[in-house]
N, C-alpha and C positions, 0 to 999 in steps of 0.2 A: 456169521463171519467167524472163520477159524483164526487161529494165533497167526499163522502165516501171513493172512492178509491184512491183520491188525498191525503187524510188524512192517509189512510193506507200506501200508498207507501212513504210518506213523513215520518211518524212515524217508519216505518220498516227502512228505511234509516238512521234516527238519531240514532235507536238503534244499527243499524250495525257499524256505525262510533264509537259510544261509547263503544262498544265490541272490535272494533280493538285498540282503545286506550287502554283499558285494556291488550289487547295482548302485545302492545308496552311496557307498563309498566312492563311486565315480563322481557323484554331483559334489561331494566334499572335496574331492582332489581339484575340481576346477572353480569352486567357489572361493579358493583362496589364492590370491595373486597369480592366477593362471592368465597372464597377458598374452594373448597370442601374437602380439608384435614382437615379443622376444623368443629366441630359441627355447629357452627353459619352458617358457609359456606354452610354446607349441609342442613341446615333448609332454607336459603336463596334459594338454588336451588329447594328444595321441594316446596318451596311457589310460586316461579316463574313458575315453571312446573304445579302447579295446577292452577294458574291465568291463563296460556296459554290454559291449557285444557278447563276450563271453558268459556273462550272467544271463542275458536273454537265452542264449542257446542252451544253456544249462538248465534253466527254468522250464523250458520246452521239453527238453530230455526228461528230467525227473517228474514232469507233468503228464506226459503221453506215454512214450515207450518203456520207461522204467516201470511205471504203474502196470503195465501189461506184461511185465516180467520177462521183458527182451534182455538177455544176458549181455548183449553187448552196450546196452544203455549203462549197464552198472558200470563197465570199464569206462565209458565216454564220461560218467559222472566223477570217476575217481581220477582221472587223468589231470585236471586242473589241480587237485589237492597235491599230488605228488610232484607235479613239474611247474607249478606256480606257486601255491600257498607254502609250501615248505621252503624252497628258495628264497621266497621273500622274506619269510620269518628268520632265516639264517643270515640274510643280508641285513637286515634290520637289526637283529641282535648284535651284528659286528659293527656297524656304523653308527646306530642311533646314540646319541649322547646319554651318558648313564643317567642324568636327570630327567629325561623323556623315556628312558627304556620301558618303564612299567606301563605307562600309559600308551605307549606304541605296541608293545608286545600283548599285552592284556588281551585286547579285543580279537587278534590274529589267533592266539592260543585258544581263546573260548571257541571261535569260530572254527578251528581245525578240529577241535575236539567234538563239536557238536557234527560236523560233516562224517568225522569218522564213526560217530554213533550212528547217524542215519544211514551211512553205507553198510555198516554192521547189521542193522536190523533188516534192511533191504535184502542183504546177502543171505541172510537166513531164510528168507522167503524164496529167493530165486535159485539159491544153489543147493538147498537143502534136498534131500532125496527121501521122500516118503517111502515108506516100506509098502510094497505091494500086498494086497491080501490075497492069499491063496485062492484058486478058483473053487 
């Protein structure tokens, strides 16, 4: 197994673990005061189910097409980080009380950093151009 394959496997594993974390966060969202008889509770349930669906799709993407070096899968794995992870980080950093800021942002920042490392490792494998040997 060459370095590209090791980078690919490690990157995909890191991404899969991150998306498993997102899936587990969905459970945490509904386990605290998510009463479906209230409007806020129904919104919490909707958000948790959306998280779970996104996580499931991303786990499939990083487990199958991304491991097969399909470039579209790298972009599909990147989109939730750009259009979901970063905006939620910005919203939370703006609106969460200063007493809870560190405990709220720390897991998000660690998760985003892990995702960036995973994507970078995979990108090195998928997008690198190996020099072709002369005939």
